[in-house]
PDB file of the backbone (N, CA, C, O) and the ligand in Angstrom, with CONECT records:
HET     ZN  A 101       1
ATOM      1  N   UNK A   1       0.881  -1.163  -0.050  1.00  0.00           N
ATOM      2  CA  UNK A   1      -0.062   0.033  -0.028  1.00  0.00           C
ATOM      3  C   UNK A   1       0.883   1.190  -0.016  1.00  0.00           C
ATOM      4  O   UNK A   1       1.574   1.434   0.973  1.00  0.00           O
ATOM      5  N   UNK A   2       0.918   1.934  -1.154  1.00  0.00           N
ATOM      6  CA  UNK A   2       1.690   3.139  -1.227  1.00  0.00           C
ATOM      7  C   UNK A   2       1.064   4.429  -1.045  1.00  0.00           C
ATOM      8  O   UNK A   2       1.625   5.434  -0.610  1.00  0.00           O
ATOM      9  N   UNK A   3      -0.274   4.313  -1.453  1.00  0.00           N
ATOM     10  CA  UNK A   3      -1.048   5.625  -1.325  1.00  0.00           C
ATOM     11  C   UNK A   3      -1.436   5.691   0.154  1.00  0.00           C
ATOM     12  O   UNK A   3      -1.867   4.718   0.773  1.00  0.00           O
ATOM     13  N   UNK A   4      -1.253   6.906   0.675  1.00  0.00           N
ATOM     14  CA  UNK A   4      -1.532   7.106   2.074  1.00  0.00           C
ATOM     15  C   UNK A   4      -2.488   8.316   2.251  1.00  0.00           C
ATOM     16  O   UNK A   4      -2.720   9.124   1.353  1.00  0.00           O
ATOM     17  N   UNK A   5      -3.005   8.358   3.466  1.00  0.00           N
ATOM     18  CA  UNK A   5      -3.756   9.512   3.765  1.00  0.00           C
ATOM     19  C   UNK A   5      -3.000  10.736   3.686  1.00  0.00           C
ATOM     20  O   UNK A   5      -1.865  10.826   4.152  1.00  0.00           O
ATOM     21  N   UNK A   6      -3.646  11.755   3.062  1.00  0.00           N
ATOM     22  CA  UNK A   6      -2.909  13.043   2.894  1.00  0.00           C
ATOM     23  C   UNK A   6      -2.304  13.167   1.535  1.00  0.00           C
ATOM     24  O   UNK A   6      -1.981  14.287   1.138  1.00  0.00           O
ATOM     25  N   UNK A   7      -2.133  12.174   0.831  1.00  0.00           N
ATOM     26  CA  UNK A   7      -1.574  12.187  -0.646  1.00  0.00           C
ATOM     27  C   UNK A   7      -2.618  12.858  -1.476  1.00  0.00           C
ATOM     28  O   UNK A   7      -3.807  12.844  -1.156  1.00  0.00           O
ATOM     29  N   UNK A   8      -2.155  13.451  -2.555  1.00  0.00           N
ATOM     30  CA  UNK A   8      -3.111  13.971  -3.578  1.00  0.00           C
ATOM     31  C   UNK A   8      -3.044  12.955  -4.684  1.00  0.00           C
ATOM     32  O   UNK A   8      -1.987  12.456  -5.069  1.00  0.00           O
ATOM     33  N   UNK A   9      -4.307  12.658  -5.205  1.00  0.00           N
ATOM     34  CA  UNK A   9      -4.406  11.688  -6.226  1.00  0.00           C
ATOM     35  C   UNK A   9      -5.307  12.285  -7.379  1.00  0.00           C
ATOM     36  O   UNK A   9      -6.130  13.174  -7.160  1.00  0.00           O
ATOM     37  N   UNK A  10      -5.094  11.748  -8.579  1.00  0.00           N
ATOM     38  CA  UNK A  10      -5.892  12.059  -9.678  1.00  0.00           C
ATOM     39  C   UNK A  10      -6.840  10.880  -9.971  1.00  0.00           C
ATOM     40  O   UNK A  10      -6.453   9.713  -9.905  1.00  0.00           O
ATOM     41  N   UNK A  11      -8.072  11.227 -10.291  1.00  0.00           N
ATOM     42  CA  UNK A  11      -9.087  10.139 -10.542  1.00  0.00           C
ATOM     43  C   UNK A  11      -9.031   9.736 -12.009  1.00  0.00           C
ATOM     44  O   UNK A  11      -9.131  10.580 -12.899  1.00  0.00           O
ATOM     45  N   UNK A  12      -8.869   8.433 -12.253  1.00  0.00           N
ATOM     46  CA  UNK A  12      -8.677   8.000 -13.545  1.00  0.00           C
ATOM     47  C   UNK A  12      -9.959   7.371 -14.253  1.00  0.00           C
ATOM     48  O   UNK A  12      -9.960   7.105 -15.455  1.00  0.00           O
ATOM     49  N   UNK A  13     -10.994   7.164 -13.460  1.00  0.00           N
ATOM     50  CA  UNK A  13     -12.205   6.607 -13.961  1.00  0.00           C
ATOM     51  C   UNK A  13     -13.429   7.127 -13.300  1.00  0.00           C
ATOM     52  O   UNK A  13     -13.366   7.715 -12.221  1.00  0.00           O
ATOM     53  N   UNK A  14     -14.562   6.914 -13.946  1.00  0.00           N
ATOM     54  CA  UNK A  14     -15.819   7.304 -13.307  1.00  0.00           C
ATOM     55  C   UNK A  14     -16.177   8.679 -13.532  1.00  0.00           C
ATOM     56  O   UNK A  14     -15.529   9.402 -14.288  1.00  0.00           O
ATOM     57  N   UNK A  15     -17.270   9.085 -12.844  1.00  0.00           N
ATOM     58  CA  UNK A  15     -17.854  10.419 -13.158  1.00  0.00           C
ATOM     59  C   UNK A  15     -16.942  11.614 -12.718  1.00  0.00           C
ATOM     60  O   UNK A  15     -17.124  12.766 -13.114  1.00  0.00           O
ATOM     61  N   UNK A  16     -16.005  11.256 -11.916  1.00  0.00           N
ATOM     62  CA  UNK A  16     -15.067  12.264 -11.447  1.00  0.00           C
ATOM     63  C   UNK A  16     -13.666  12.270 -12.022  1.00  0.00           C
ATOM     64  O   UNK A  16     -12.707  12.829 -11.491  1.00  0.00           O
ATOM     65  N   UNK A  17     -13.640  11.567 -13.203  1.00  0.00           N
ATOM     66  CA  UNK A  17     -12.419  11.415 -14.010  1.00  0.00           C
ATOM     67  C   UNK A  17     -11.705  12.790 -14.158  1.00  0.00           C
ATOM     68  O   UNK A  17     -12.299  13.843 -14.388  1.00  0.00           O
ATOM     69  N   UNK A  18     -10.403  12.661 -14.002  1.00  0.00           N
ATOM     70  CA  UNK A  18      -9.523  13.833 -14.200  1.00  0.00           C
ATOM     71  C   UNK A  18      -9.536  14.918 -13.001  1.00  0.00           C
ATOM     72  O   UNK A  18      -8.802  15.906 -13.001  1.00  0.00           O
ATOM     73  N   UNK A  19     -10.342  14.650 -12.111  1.00  0.00           N
ATOM     74  CA  UNK A  19     -10.293  15.530 -10.879  1.00  0.00           C
ATOM     75  C   UNK A  19      -9.235  15.078  -9.971  1.00  0.00           C
ATOM     76  O   UNK A  19      -8.784  13.934 -10.019  1.00  0.00           O
ATOM     77  N   UNK A  20      -8.844  15.959  -9.156  1.00  0.00           N
ATOM     78  CA  UNK A  20      -7.889  15.663  -8.149  1.00  0.00           C
ATOM     79  C   UNK A  20      -8.334  15.865  -6.762  1.00  0.00           C
ATOM     80  O   UNK A  20      -9.187  16.732  -6.573  1.00  0.00           O
ATOM     81  N   UNK A  21      -7.885  15.196  -5.768  1.00  0.00           N
ATOM     82  CA  UNK A  21      -8.338  15.315  -4.458  1.00  0.00           C
ATOM     83  C   UNK A  21      -7.399  14.743  -3.483  1.00  0.00           C
ATOM     84  O   UNK A  21      -6.451  14.041  -3.835  1.00  0.00           O
ATOM     85  N   UNK A  22      -7.656  15.041  -2.250  1.00  0.00           N
ATOM     86  CA  UNK A  22      -6.747  14.536  -1.200  1.00  0.00           C
ATOM     87  C   UNK A  22      -7.407  13.323  -0.595  1.00  0.00           C
ATOM     88  O   UNK A  22      -8.613  13.251  -0.360  1.00  0.00           O
ATOM     89  N   UNK A  23      -6.494  12.347  -0.355  1.00  0.00           N
ATOM     90  CA  UNK A  23      -6.877  11.083   0.211  1.00  0.00           C
ATOM     91  C   UNK A  23      -7.268  11.215   1.652  1.00  0.00           C
ATOM     92  O   UNK A  23      -6.426  11.608   2.459  1.00  0.00           O
ATOM     93  N   UNK A  24      -8.544  10.901   2.049  1.00  0.00           N
ATOM     94  CA  UNK A  24      -9.022  11.091   3.320  1.00  0.00           C
ATOM     95  C   UNK A  24      -8.795   9.746   4.177  1.00  0.00           C
ATOM     96  O   UNK A  24      -8.579   9.756   5.389  1.00  0.00           O
ATOM     97  N   UNK A  25      -8.866   8.695   3.454  1.00  0.00           N
ATOM     98  CA  UNK A  25      -8.656   7.417   4.191  1.00  0.00           C
ATOM     99  C   UNK A  25      -8.331   6.281   3.194  1.00  0.00           C
ATOM    100  O   UNK A  25      -8.765   6.354   2.045  1.00  0.00           O
ATOM    101  N   UNK A  26      -7.643   5.320   3.565  1.00  0.00           N
ATOM    102  CA  UNK A  26      -7.314   4.154   2.785  1.00  0.00           C
ATOM    103  C   UNK A  26      -7.651   2.905   3.516  1.00  0.00           C
ATOM    104  O   UNK A  26      -7.202   2.706   4.645  1.00  0.00           O
ATOM    105  N   UNK A  27      -8.438   2.046   2.902  1.00  0.00           N
ATOM    106  CA  UNK A  27      -8.755   0.714   3.456  1.00  0.00           C
ATOM    107  C   UNK A  27      -7.884  -0.367   2.783  1.00  0.00           C
ATOM    108  O   UNK A  27      -8.206  -0.808   1.680  1.00  0.00           O
ATOM    109  N   UNK A  28      -6.803  -0.792   3.424  1.00  0.00           N
ATOM    110  CA  UNK A  28      -5.952  -1.763   2.834  1.00  0.00           C
ATOM    111  C   UNK A  28      -6.540  -3.135   2.586  1.00  0.00           C
ATOM    112  O   UNK A  28      -6.101  -3.917   1.742  1.00  0.00           O
ATOM    113  N   UNK A  29      -7.580  -3.371   3.398  1.00  0.00           N
ATOM    114  CA  UNK A  29      -8.248  -4.721   3.331  1.00  0.00           C
ATOM    115  C   UNK A  29      -9.053  -4.780   2.089  1.00  0.00           C
ATOM    116  O   UNK A  29      -8.983  -5.777   1.370  1.00  0.00           O
ATOM    117  N   UNK A  30      -9.870  -3.699   1.771  1.00  0.00           N
ATOM    118  CA  UNK A  30     -10.681  -3.789   0.628  1.00  0.00           C
ATOM    119  C   UNK A  30     -10.093  -3.234  -0.643  1.00  0.00           C
ATOM    120  O   UNK A  30     -10.659  -3.390  -1.725  1.00  0.00           O
ATOM    121  N   UNK A  31      -8.872  -2.538  -0.501  1.00  0.00           N
ATOM    122  CA  UNK A  31      -8.192  -1.899  -1.615  1.00  0.00           C
ATOM    123  C   UNK A  31      -9.006  -0.699  -2.052  1.00  0.00           C
ATOM    124  O   UNK A  31      -9.081  -0.418  -3.248  1.00  0.00           O
ATOM    125  N   UNK A  32      -9.617   0.019  -1.124  1.00  0.00           N
ATOM    126  CA  UNK A  32     -10.325   1.199  -1.490  1.00  0.00           C
ATOM    127  C   UNK A  32      -9.821   2.523  -0.833  1.00  0.00           C
ATOM    128  O   UNK A  32      -9.200   2.492   0.230  1.00  0.00           O
ATOM    129  N   UNK A  33     -10.082   3.612  -1.445  1.00  0.00           N
ATOM    130  CA  UNK A  33      -9.648   4.874  -0.946  1.00  0.00           C
ATOM    131  C   UNK A  33     -10.874   5.817  -0.897  1.00  0.00           C
ATOM    132  O   UNK A  33     -11.801   5.741  -1.704  1.00  0.00           O
ATOM    133  N   UNK A  34     -10.808   6.674   0.070  1.00  0.00           N
ATOM    134  CA  UNK A  34     -11.892   7.816   0.060  1.00  0.00           C
ATOM    135  C   UNK A  34     -11.122   9.104  -0.215  1.00  0.00           C
ATOM    136  O   UNK A  34     -10.174   9.451   0.490  1.00  0.00           O
ATOM    137  N   UNK A  35     -11.586   9.844  -1.326  1.00  0.00           N
ATOM    138  CA  UNK A  35     -10.900  10.985  -1.739  1.00  0.00           C
ATOM    139  C   UNK A  35     -11.783  12.199  -1.514  1.00  0.00           C
ATOM    140  O   UNK A  35     -12.963  12.183  -1.862  1.00  0.00           O
ATOM    141  N   UNK A  36     -11.215  13.261  -0.929  1.00  0.00           N
ATOM    142  CA  UNK A  36     -12.074  14.382  -0.694  1.00  0.00           C
ATOM    143  C   UNK A  36     -12.712  14.937  -1.887  1.00  0.00           C
ATOM    144  O   UNK A  36     -12.055  15.215  -2.891  1.00  0.00           O
ATOM    145  N   UNK A  37     -14.061  15.115  -1.797  1.00  0.00           N
ATOM    146  CA  UNK A  37     -14.765  15.770  -2.827  1.00  0.00           C
ATOM    147  C   UNK A  37     -15.055  14.832  -4.055  1.00  0.00           C
ATOM    148  O   UNK A  37     -15.619  15.273  -5.056  1.00  0.00           O
ATOM    149  N   UNK A  38     -14.677  13.608  -3.952  1.00  0.00           N
ATOM    150  CA  UNK A  38     -14.811  12.668  -5.142  1.00  0.00           C
ATOM    151  C   UNK A  38     -15.751  11.549  -4.891  1.00  0.00           C
ATOM    152  O   UNK A  38     -15.830  11.004  -3.790  1.00  0.00           O
ATOM    153  N   UNK A  39     -16.453  11.217  -5.904  1.00  0.00           N
ATOM    154  CA  UNK A  39     -17.441  10.051  -5.756  1.00  0.00           C
ATOM    155  C   UNK A  39     -18.439  10.358  -4.625  1.00  0.00           C
ATOM    156  O   UNK A  39     -18.686   9.539  -3.740  1.00  0.00           O
ATOM    157  N   UNK A  40     -18.964  11.502  -4.693  1.00  0.00           N
ATOM    158  CA  UNK A  40     -19.928  11.929  -3.604  1.00  0.00           C
ATOM    159  C   UNK A  40     -21.213  10.990  -3.641  1.00  0.00           C
ATOM    160  O   UNK A  40     -21.869  10.806  -4.666  1.00  0.00           O
ATOM    161  N   UNK A  41     -21.470  10.470  -2.521  1.00  0.00           N
ATOM    162  CA  UNK A  41     -22.786   9.713  -2.363  1.00  0.00           C
ATOM    163  C   UNK A  41     -23.712  10.509  -1.400  1.00  0.00           C
ATOM    164  O   UNK A  41     -23.290  11.105  -0.409  1.00  0.00           O
ATOM    165  N   UNK A  42     -24.994  10.465  -1.779  1.00  0.00           N
ATOM    166  CA  UNK A  42     -25.953  11.069  -0.894  1.00  0.00           C
ATOM    167  C   UNK A  42     -26.709  10.151  -0.063  1.00  0.00           C
ATOM    168  O   UNK A  42     -27.314   9.189  -0.535  1.00  0.00           O
ATOM    169  N   UNK A  43     -26.677  10.452   1.216  1.00  0.00           N
ATOM    170  CA  UNK A  43     -27.439   9.646   2.075  1.00  0.00           C
ATOM    171  C   UNK A  43     -28.513  10.325   2.728  1.00  0.00           C
ATOM    172  O   UNK A  43     -28.331  11.447   3.203  1.00  0.00           O
ATOM    173  N   UNK A  44     -29.662   9.720   2.797  1.00  0.00           N
ATOM    174  CA  UNK A  44     -30.881  10.283   3.428  1.00  0.00           C
ATOM    175  C   UNK A  44     -30.937   9.729   4.883  1.00  0.00           C
ATOM    176  O   UNK A  44     -31.188   8.547   5.121  1.00  0.00           O
ATOM    177  N   UNK A  45     -30.705  10.594   5.768  1.00  0.00           N
ATOM    178  CA  UNK A  45     -30.629  10.171   7.147  1.00  0.00           C
ATOM    179  C   UNK A  45     -32.120  10.330   7.672  1.00  0.00           C
ATOM    180  O   UNK A  45     -32.694  11.415   7.573  1.00  0.00           O
ATOM    181  N   UNK A  46     -32.671   9.319   8.181  1.00  0.00           N
ATOM    182  CA  UNK A  46     -33.968   9.366   8.698  1.00  0.00           C
ATOM    183  C   UNK A  46     -33.948  10.104  10.070  1.00  0.00           C
ATOM    184  O   UNK A  46     -32.973  10.002  10.816  1.00  0.00           O
ATOM    185  N   UNK A  47     -35.005  10.824  10.378  1.00  0.00           N
ATOM    186  CA  UNK A  47     -35.031  11.442  11.591  1.00  0.00           C
ATOM    187  C   UNK A  47     -35.191  10.414  12.746  1.00  0.00           C
ATOM    188  O   UNK A  47     -35.956   9.453  12.651  1.00  0.00           O
ATOM    189  N   UNK A  48     -34.479  10.651  13.766  1.00  0.00           N
ATOM    190  CA  UNK A  48     -34.604   9.598  14.875  1.00  0.00           C
ATOM    191  C   UNK A  48     -35.645   9.932  15.832  1.00  0.00           C
ATOM    192  O   UNK A  48     -36.157   9.045  16.515  1.00  0.00           O
ATOM    193  N   UNK A  49     -36.021  11.249  15.938  1.00  0.00           N
ATOM    194  CA  UNK A  49     -37.088  11.652  16.814  1.00  0.00           C
ATOM    195  C   UNK A  49     -38.276  12.002  15.932  1.00  0.00           C
ATOM    196  O   UNK A  49     -38.117  12.443  14.794  1.00  0.00           O
ATOM    197  N   UNK A  50     -39.428  11.804  16.461  1.00  0.00           N
ATOM    198  CA  UNK A  50     -40.675  12.252  15.833  1.00  0.00           C
ATOM    199  C   UNK A  50     -40.655  13.740  15.821  1.00  0.00           C
ATOM    200  O   UNK A  50     -40.273  14.344  16.823  1.00  0.00           O
ATOM    201  N   UNK A  51     -41.049  14.377  14.736  1.00  0.00           N
ATOM    202  CA  UNK A  51     -41.182  15.742  14.659  1.00  0.00           C
ATOM    203  C   UNK A  51     -39.967  16.557  14.142  1.00  0.00           C
ATOM    204  O   UNK A  51     -40.037  17.759  13.888  1.00  0.00           O
ATOM    205  N   UNK A  52     -38.844  15.803  14.008  1.00  0.00           N
ATOM    206  CA  UNK A  52     -37.657  16.451  13.475  1.00  0.00           C
ATOM    207  C   UNK A  52     -37.427  15.922  12.010  1.00  0.00           C
ATOM    208  O   UNK A  52     -37.797  14.804  11.651  1.00  0.00           O
ATOM    209  N   UNK A  53     -36.820  16.773  11.245  1.00  0.00           N
ATOM    210  CA  UNK A  53     -36.637  16.513   9.821  1.00  0.00           C
ATOM    211  C   UNK A  53     -35.472  15.545   9.636  1.00  0.00           C
ATOM    212  O   UNK A  53     -34.499  15.574  10.389  1.00  0.00           O
ATOM    213  N   UNK A  54     -35.587  14.705   8.641  1.00  0.00           N
ATOM    214  CA  UNK A  54     -34.387  13.871   8.300  1.00  0.00           C
ATOM    215  C   UNK A  54     -33.452  14.800   7.517  1.00  0.00           C
ATOM    216  O   UNK A  54     -33.809  15.862   7.009  1.00  0.00           O
ATOM    217  N   UNK A  55     -32.172  14.267   7.473  1.00  0.00           N
ATOM    218  CA  UNK A  55     -31.130  15.055   6.797  1.00  0.00           C
ATOM    219  C   UNK A  55     -30.559  14.468   5.545  1.00  0.00           C
ATOM    220  O   UNK A  55     -30.480  13.245   5.430  1.00  0.00           O
ATOM    221  N   UNK A  56     -30.185  15.227   4.663  1.00  0.00           N
ATOM    222  CA  UNK A  56     -29.457  14.671   3.424  1.00  0.00           C
ATOM    223  C   UNK A  56     -27.958  14.934   3.783  1.00  0.00           C
ATOM    224  O   UNK A  56     -27.523  16.052   4.059  1.00  0.00           O
ATOM    225  N   UNK A  57     -27.256  13.855   3.753  1.00  0.00           N
ATOM    226  CA  UNK A  57     -25.830  13.981   3.985  1.00  0.00           C
ATOM    227  C   UNK A  57     -25.058  13.605   2.732  1.00  0.00           C
ATOM    228  O   UNK A  57     -25.310  12.564   2.126  1.00  0.00           O
ATOM    229  N   UNK A  58     -24.129  14.445   2.353  1.00  0.00           N
ATOM    230  CA  UNK A  58     -23.286  14.075   1.225  1.00  0.00           C
ATOM    231  C   UNK A  58     -21.844  13.656   1.615  1.00  0.00           C
ATOM    232  O   UNK A  58     -21.160  14.446   2.264  1.00  0.00           O
ATOM    233  N   UNK A  59     -21.397  12.552   1.280  1.00  0.00           N
ATOM    234  CA  UNK A  59     -20.155  12.082   1.706  1.00  0.00           C
ATOM    235  C   UNK A  59     -19.291  11.565   0.484  1.00  0.00           C
ATOM    236  O   UNK A  59     -19.847  11.036  -0.479  1.00  0.00           O
ATOM    237  N   UNK A  60     -17.987  11.721   0.541  1.00  0.00           N
ATOM    238  CA  UNK A  60     -17.268  11.069  -0.502  1.00  0.00           C
ATOM    239  C   UNK A  60     -17.236   9.524  -0.160  1.00  0.00           C
ATOM    240  O   UNK A  60     -16.995   9.061   0.955  1.00  0.00           O
ATOM    241  N   UNK A  61     -17.512   8.828  -1.269  1.00  0.00           N
ATOM    242  CA  UNK A  61     -17.617   7.358  -1.145  1.00  0.00           C
ATOM    243  C   UNK A  61     -16.299   6.676  -1.493  1.00  0.00           C
ATOM    244  O   UNK A  61     -15.495   7.243  -2.232  1.00  0.00           O
ATOM    245  N   UNK A  62     -16.059   5.472  -0.977  1.00  0.00           N
ATOM    246  CA  UNK A  62     -14.938   4.741  -1.290  1.00  0.00           C
ATOM    247  C   UNK A  62     -14.850   4.317  -2.824  1.00  0.00           C
ATOM    248  O   UNK A  62     -15.826   3.959  -3.482  1.00  0.00           O
ATOM    249  N   UNK A  63     -13.580   4.405  -3.290  1.00  0.00           N
ATOM    250  CA  UNK A  63     -13.329   3.892  -4.716  1.00  0.00           C
ATOM    251  C   UNK A  63     -12.138   3.062  -4.721  1.00  0.00           C
ATOM    252  O   UNK A  63     -11.271   3.115  -3.848  1.00  0.00           O
ATOM    253  N   UNK A  64     -12.121   2.283  -5.744  1.00  0.00           N
ATOM    254  CA  UNK A  64     -10.999   1.285  -5.858  1.00  0.00           C
ATOM    255  C   UNK A  64      -9.657   1.993  -6.186  1.00  0.00           C
ATOM    256  O   UNK A  64      -9.591   2.919  -6.995  1.00  0.00           O
ATOM    257  N   UNK A  65      -8.643   1.520  -5.538  1.00  0.00           N
ATOM    258  CA  UNK A  65      -7.310   2.057  -5.632  1.00  0.00           C
ATOM    259  C   UNK A  65      -6.849   2.100  -7.109  1.00  0.00           C
ATOM    260  O   UNK A  65      -6.085   2.991  -7.480  1.00  0.00           O
ATOM    261  N   UNK A  66      -7.275   1.207  -7.904  1.00  0.00           N
ATOM    262  CA  UNK A  66      -6.899   1.088  -9.296  1.00  0.00           C
ATOM    263  C   UNK A  66      -7.411   2.342 -10.099  1.00  0.00           C
ATOM    264  O   UNK A  66      -6.886   2.625 -11.176  1.00  0.00           O
ATOM    265  N   UNK A  67      -8.367   3.039  -9.609  1.00  0.00           N
ATOM    266  CA  UNK A  67      -8.950   4.134 -10.293  1.00  0.00           C
ATOM    267  C   UNK A  67      -8.360   5.443  -9.870  1.00  0.00           C
ATOM    268  O   UNK A  67      -8.874   6.486 -10.274  1.00  0.00           O
ATOM    269  N   UNK A  68      -7.324   5.460  -9.088  1.00  0.00           N
ATOM    270  CA  UNK A  68      -6.642   6.716  -8.695  1.00  0.00           C
ATOM    271  C   UNK A  68      -5.250   6.566  -9.064  1.00  0.00           C
ATOM    272  O   UNK A  68      -4.722   5.455  -9.104  1.00  0.00           O
ATOM    273  N   UNK A  69      -4.571   7.746  -9.363  1.00  0.00           N
ATOM    274  CA  UNK A  69      -3.148   7.746  -9.539  1.00  0.00           C
ATOM    275  C   UNK A  69      -2.602   8.764  -8.579  1.00  0.00           C
ATOM    276  O   UNK A  69      -3.213   9.805  -8.335  1.00  0.00           O
ATOM    277  N   UNK A  70      -1.452   8.456  -8.040  1.00  0.00           N
ATOM    278  CA  UNK A  70      -0.726   9.318  -7.182  1.00  0.00           C
ATOM    279  C   UNK A  70      -0.183  10.495  -7.878  1.00  0.00           C
ATOM    280  O   UNK A  70       0.340  10.361  -8.984  1.00  0.00           O
ATOM    281  N   UNK A  71      -0.281  11.737  -7.250  1.00  0.00           N
ATOM    282  CA  UNK A  71       0.346  12.883  -7.828  1.00  0.00           C
ATOM    283  C   UNK A  71       1.453  13.230  -6.959  1.00  0.00           C
ATOM    284  O   UNK A  71       1.354  13.158  -5.734  1.00  0.00           O
ATOM    285  N   UNK A  72       2.561  13.624  -7.591  1.00  0.00           N
ATOM    286  CA  UNK A  72       3.811  14.015  -6.863  1.00  0.00           C
ATOM    287  C   UNK A  72       3.380  15.311  -6.034  1.00  0.00           C
ATOM    288  O   UNK A  72       2.845  16.236  -6.644  1.00  0.00           O
ATOM    289  N   UNK A  73       3.585  15.395  -4.756  1.00  0.00           N
ATOM    290  CA  UNK A  73       3.262  16.497  -3.954  1.00  0.00           C
ATOM    291  C   UNK A  73       4.221  17.728  -4.262  1.00  0.00           C
ATOM    292  O   UNK A  73       3.922  18.868  -3.908  1.00  0.00           O
ATOM    293  N   UNK A  74       5.329  17.440  -4.907  1.00  0.00           N
ATOM    294  CA  UNK A  74       6.240  18.490  -5.119  1.00  0.00           C
ATOM    295  C   UNK A  74       6.011  19.219  -6.484  1.00  0.00           C
ATOM    296  O   UNK A  74       6.047  20.446  -6.578  1.00  0.00           O
ATOM    297  N   UNK A  75       5.781  18.411  -7.493  1.00  0.00           N
ATOM    298  CA  UNK A  75       5.696  19.050  -8.852  1.00  0.00           C
ATOM    299  C   UNK A  75       4.238  18.802  -9.311  1.00  0.00           C
ATOM    300  O   UNK A  75       3.867  19.387 -10.329  1.00  0.00           O
ATOM    301  N   UNK A  76       3.440  18.046  -8.703  1.00  0.00           N
ATOM    302  CA  UNK A  76       1.932  17.949  -9.081  1.00  0.00           C
ATOM    303  C   UNK A  76       1.729  17.003 -10.375  1.00  0.00           C
ATOM    304  O   UNK A  76       0.630  16.879 -10.917  1.00  0.00           O
ATOM    305  N   UNK A  77       2.828  16.390 -10.788  1.00  0.00           N
ATOM    306  CA  UNK A  77       2.646  15.458 -11.929  1.00  0.00           C
ATOM    307  C   UNK A  77       2.218  14.037 -11.476  1.00  0.00           C
ATOM    308  O   UNK A  77       2.560  13.584 -10.384  1.00  0.00           O
ATOM    309  N   UNK A  78       1.470  13.370 -12.345  1.00  0.00           N
ATOM    310  CA  UNK A  78       1.195  11.918 -11.967  1.00  0.00           C
ATOM    311  C   UNK A  78       2.474  11.143 -11.973  1.00  0.00           C
ATOM    312  O   UNK A  78       3.282  11.279 -12.891  1.00  0.00           O
ATOM    313  N   UNK A  79       2.670  10.348 -10.988  1.00  0.00           N
ATOM    314  CA  UNK A  79       3.807   9.543 -10.968  1.00  0.00           C
ATOM    315  C   UNK A  79       3.469   8.165 -10.559  1.00  0.00           C
ATOM    316  O   UNK A  79       2.453   7.888  -9.922  1.00  0.00           O
ATOM    317  N   UNK A  80       4.398   7.272 -10.966  1.00  0.00           N
ATOM    318  CA  UNK A  80       4.248   5.889 -10.569  1.00  0.00           C
ATOM    319  C   UNK A  80       4.328   5.817  -9.061  1.00  0.00           C
ATOM    320  O   UNK A  80       5.069   6.586  -8.449  1.00  0.00           O
ATOM    321  N   UNK A  81       3.601   4.930  -8.457  1.00  0.00           N
ATOM    322  CA  UNK A  81       3.698   4.812  -7.061  1.00  0.00           C
ATOM    323  C   UNK A  81       5.071   4.210  -6.682  1.00  0.00           C
ATOM    324  O   UNK A  81       5.408   3.081  -7.041  1.00  0.00           O
ATOM    325  N   UNK A  82       5.823   5.008  -5.955  1.00  0.00           N
ATOM    326  CA  UNK A  82       7.103   4.616  -5.653  1.00  0.00           C
ATOM    327  C   UNK A  82       7.727   5.649  -4.576  1.00  0.00           C
ATOM    328  O   UNK A  82       7.015   6.412  -3.924  1.00  0.00           O
ATOM    329  N   UNK A  83       8.928   5.598  -4.476  1.00  0.00           N
ATOM    330  CA  UNK A  83       9.472   6.403  -3.360  1.00  0.00           C
ATOM    331  C   UNK A  83       9.960   7.783  -3.894  1.00  0.00           C
ATOM    332  O   UNK A  83       9.981   8.793  -3.191  1.00  0.00           O
ATOM    333  N   UNK A  84      10.369   7.737  -5.258  1.00  0.00           N
ATOM    334  CA  UNK A  84      10.898   8.954  -5.757  1.00  0.00           C
ATOM    335  C   UNK A  84      10.144   9.324  -7.107  1.00  0.00           C
ATOM    336  O   UNK A  84       9.861   8.489  -7.966  1.00  0.00           O
ATOM    337  N   UNK A  85       9.872  10.602  -7.182  1.00  0.00           N
ATOM    338  CA  UNK A  85       9.156  11.022  -8.314  1.00  0.00           C
ATOM    339  C   UNK A  85      10.167  11.010  -9.534  1.00  0.00           C
ATOM    340  O   UNK A  85      11.318  11.438  -9.451  1.00  0.00           O
ATOM    341  N   UNK A  86       9.612  10.479 -10.656  1.00  0.00           N
ATOM    342  CA  UNK A  86      10.405  10.406 -11.872  1.00  0.00           C
ATOM    343  C   UNK A  86      10.632  11.742 -12.560  1.00  0.00           C
ATOM    344  O   UNK A  86      11.599  11.905 -13.305  1.00  0.00           O
ATOM    345  N   UNK A  87       9.715  12.727 -12.304  1.00  0.00           N
ATOM    346  CA  UNK A  87       9.768  14.029 -12.870  1.00  0.00           C
ATOM    347  C   UNK A  87      10.753  14.951 -12.153  1.00  0.00           C
ATOM    348  O   UNK A  87      11.608  15.564 -12.792  1.00  0.00           O
ATOM    349  N   UNK A  88      10.637  15.049 -10.860  1.00  0.00           N
ATOM    350  CA  UNK A  88      11.431  15.996 -10.101  1.00  0.00           C
ATOM    351  C   UNK A  88      12.514  15.307  -9.225  1.00  0.00           C
ATOM    352  O   UNK A  88      13.388  15.976  -8.674  1.00  0.00           O
ATOM    353  N   UNK A  89      12.437  13.941  -9.107  1.00  0.00           N
ATOM    354  CA  UNK A  89      13.454  13.278  -8.402  1.00  0.00           C
ATOM    355  C   UNK A  89      13.317  13.476  -6.831  1.00  0.00           C
ATOM    356  O   UNK A  89      14.220  13.145  -6.062  1.00  0.00           O
ATOM    357  N   UNK A  90      12.202  14.001  -6.444  1.00  0.00           N
ATOM    358  CA  UNK A  90      12.064  14.123  -5.003  1.00  0.00           C
ATOM    359  C   UNK A  90      11.371  13.014  -4.354  1.00  0.00           C
ATOM    360  O   UNK A  90      10.615  12.290  -5.002  1.00  0.00           O
ATOM    361  N   UNK A  91      11.592  12.840  -3.090  1.00  0.00           N
ATOM    362  CA  UNK A  91      10.978  11.758  -2.434  1.00  0.00           C
ATOM    363  C   UNK A  91       9.544  11.963  -2.156  1.00  0.00           C
ATOM    364  O   UNK A  91       9.153  13.077  -1.805  1.00  0.00           O
ATOM    365  N   UNK A  92       8.717  10.950  -2.289  1.00  0.00           N
ATOM    366  CA  UNK A  92       7.290  11.053  -1.981  1.00  0.00           C
ATOM    367  C   UNK A  92       7.051  10.343  -0.566  1.00  0.00           C
ATOM    368  O   UNK A  92       7.323   9.152  -0.412  1.00  0.00           O
ATOM    369  N   UNK A  93       6.599  11.030   0.318  1.00  0.00           N
ATOM    370  CA  UNK A  93       6.329  10.459   1.650  1.00  0.00           C
ATOM    371  C   UNK A  93       4.809  10.225   1.858  1.00  0.00           C
ATOM    372  O   UNK A  93       4.397   9.751   2.917  1.00  0.00           O
TER     373      UNK A  93
HETATM  374 ZN    ZN A 101       7.755  15.423  -8.672  1.00  0.00          ZN2+
END
C-alpha cells in the first residue's frame, strides 16, 4: 500500500475522472480509498425523533485504488507509485 492518507491523487475513471483530491482514508483490506470531494454519495438520514426532519448528507464514497493515480506533492505530476518522483526526483512520503 503506497497511497496514504494526505496524498493527492488524480481520478482515472468514473464520473469524477480527471479531478484531483486529497486522500482522506485508505482501506488496505478492501483496496479502497476515500478521496475528498470525489465520488460523492448522498445519504438520506431518517429522523430519529418524531417531529424532526431527516437530513441529506453528502459524503465522499470509497473507490478502488486502481482508479486513482498518485500525484507528486512537489511538482503535481502523476507519478508511478514509488518512493521517488520520476519528474522532479524528490522523495514522496
Ligand atoms: Zn515530482
